[in-house]
N, C-alpha and C positions, 0 to 999 in steps of 0.2 A: 233387748239384751245386748244385741251387737253392738248398738251404739255406746251403751255404757262400757263395754270392753274395749272399744276404740279408743275413748276418752282415757280410760285407766292406762292403756298402753302407752298413749301418746305423751301423758303425764310422767310414765316411767322414763320416756326416752329424753324428756327435757332436762338438760343440765341446769338452766336457770330459767325461772318464771317470774315475772312483774304481774302482780294483780291489782289493777285499779290504783296505783300510786299516786299520791297527791304531795307535791312539794311546794313549801312556803318559804319565802326568804323573809328576814327580819320581821317575822310573825306576821307580817300583812301582804306581802307580794305573792300571790298565787301563780306559779310558773309551769308546773304539771298538773294537769286536770284530769287524772284518772287513766294514767297509762298503763296498758296492760301488752304485754308480749312475752313470746316464749322462744327460747334458743334451745334448739335440739343439740344433744352431745355429738360432736363431730361436724357440726354445720358451720357456715359462714353467713352471719344474719346481717343484714344493712340497715343502719337507722338513718333515715334520710330526711331531708328538709332544708329549707333555707337557713341563714344565719339568724339566731334567735329563736327558733322553732322548740327548743327544749331539748336538743341531742345531748349536748355535754352535761346538762343537768340530770338527765336520765343515767348516763354512765356514773356521775359521781354519786348518785343516789345509791347505785348498785355497789360501788367501792367504799362507800361512807365518808366520802371527802366532803360532804356538804357543809358539815358543821364549822369547819376553818372558815366559811364564806357566809355565816350567820343563815344557813338553811337547814331545813329539817324536813324528813318525809312525816307527814302528819297523817296519812291515811293509807290504807293497802298494804300488801306484803310483798317482800323480796325472798325467793327462796333458791337456794343454792344446792344441788344435790339432795333435794328434799328437805332441807334444813332452812328455817327461817334465819337470815343473817343481818337483819337490820340493825341489832345491837352490836355487832362484831367490830373491831376497830379494823383499819386498812391492814395493819399487820396480820392481824387473825385471818382476813380473807385471803392474803397471799398465801399463807401457810395451808389453807384449804384449797388453794391452785386457782383462785382469780386474781389477776393483777391488772392495773390500767396503765396504758402508755398515754401520757397525757398529750392534749394538743400543744404544739409548739416544741415538742421534743424533750425540752427540761433536761438536758445532761448537765454533768458536773463540768463545767468549762475548764477548770484549773487541772482537772485529772486527765490521765491519758485515756485512749480510747479502751484499752485493756483494762485499767483500773475501773473505769465505769461499767464495763461488763461485769467485772467482779463483784461489785456492789450489788448486782441482782441476786447473788447466791447468799446473802447474808442471813437469811432465815434456814438455810440448809444445814443439815447435821449428818450428811452422809459420807464427809471425809474429802480430802483434797483430791484425790485420784480421780473420784467422781466428777468433781467440779472442773478439774483440768479436761477429762474427757467430753464435758459438755461445752466449755470453752472452745474446743478444736470443732465440735459440731457447730456451733455459732458461725465460727470463722468459715466452715465449709459451705454455708448458705449465704455468707456476706463476706465473699474474697476480699473485697476493698477493705473492710475492716481489718483484716489480717495486715494488708500493706500499711495501714495508717496506725497499728496497734500501739505505736510508741507516740504518737501525736497528741498534743493536747486537744481535748475535745471541742474547745471552743475557737480553734483555728482551724477546724474541719468544714467541708460544706453541709449545707442543709440536708442535703440527701444523706450524706454519710452519718450525720446527727440523727436522722430518723432510723437509719439502718442500726446505729448505737442503741438508740431507746428500745426498738424491738429486741434486739439481742439481749440487752440486759433483762428484759422481760424473761426470755426465754431461759435465761440463767436460773430462774427461781423454780424451774419445772413446772410451769402452769398447766392446768387442764384447759383454763380458758383466759383469753386475752381481750380486754376492753380497748378498742384502738380508737383513739380520738382524732379525726381529720388527717389521717396519715398523708394526704396529698397536698395539704396546705403549703403554699409557697413552693412547690417543687415544680421542675419542668416536666412536660408529659411524658417524657422517656423515662425519666426516673420514676414516676408514678406507676407507670406499667411495670417497672423492675422490681418495685417493692409490692405491688400488689401480686405479682407472680410468685415472690417469694412466701407471701401470705399462703397464696393456694399451695404451695410445695408444703410449708409447715403443716397445714390442715391435712393434705393427703399422707404425707411421710410420717409425721409425728403424733398426728391425731389431735392437735390444738384445736379447740373450738373458738371462733372469733366473734364478737359483737362489735362491728365498727360503725362509728357516727361519721358520716361524710355528705359534705355538699356537692361533691362531684357524683351526681346521680349516675351519669353514663358508666363511668369505669366501675363504681360500686356494683351496679347491677350486673356488669360483664362477670364478675369474680364471685358475687354472694349467690346463696342457694335460696334465700328467702329475704325479704325487705318488708319494713315498716315506714312510712311516711308521716313524719309529725308536722303539724301545723298550729302554731298557737298554743303548745303544750298538750295537744291531743293527736291521737293517731287518727288519721283521716283515711287511709288507706293501707291495706297490707295483702301480701301474696307472695306465690314464688317468684323468682327474678325473672323468668320469661315472660309470665302474664304482665308483670309491672312494666317491662320493656316495650310490651306491645299494646299497651293501655294507651288509647289517645290522649287522655287528659294527662297522664304521667308524660306522654311526648312532649306536649304542648308548653306544660309548665316547668317541668325538670329536665327535659332532654332540649328543649328549644326548637322543637320541629313542628311547624304548622301552626294554624289555628290564630283566632282572634286574640286579642289583649284582653286579660280579666285581670281584676285586682286580686283576686283570691282563688285558691284551687276549690273552696267550698262554693264558689258561685256557679260552678260549671253544672248545667242542667244534668247530664248524664252521671253527675257524681252521687254515688251511693255510699255512704260509710258504714260500718257496722257500728252498733253501740257497744263501745268497749269501756265504758266508765259509769259511774253510778250517778243517778240524779240526786 
């Protein structure tokens, strides 16, 4: 009975759950092969793995952006706040508090920083005063954006555009942000700055984060839990501390010690949980 109660309590705490999802592109290319993961309310969960492992596809499956790329979830379920959301549009998901920050920033280059931020509030119906207050809150987290508020986004730096993209997501008043490769193309100092702001938003505003990241070292420094993807499957998961201390993770993803191997799966000590259906 105790185990049942624990499972039910865990399910109640989960803001997002993926259960054995399978994704196919163009009706023939199998990209995700039974991915399961859980994101607790108020957590920072890292989705780790090399380029092509399936991280971005996982995020796009959640935010329902696959169909624009001829992809579809063909098996499994995606549950947000206890509700199956596979058939909802991206706009409907934003209204339910889940928004994705795409890889590569994707700011509107011809608009100013402030205009970009205000586009994030397009689904809101709580009035101009509330939106203005949240704009000031975004500027308090990203003071550099306040300085560049009148500049065209296309002429700002990569770090400023990343801050703008996260700030724009915050303007939608999300419960959860799906953050795709926030460190891509940025200097290490800027990466640390952006991840520190993610931690502050999590602690102060209660925003839950699921972040896809190749930079395993920095991701596990700030995340509370992590999942490692390889070839469209979860090969290992655990709390961030245990993953940082795992010898195989150190070797393959942190570049610390060990002999050369072609795949994480080939390590003798590797023991994966079976998280997909046969």
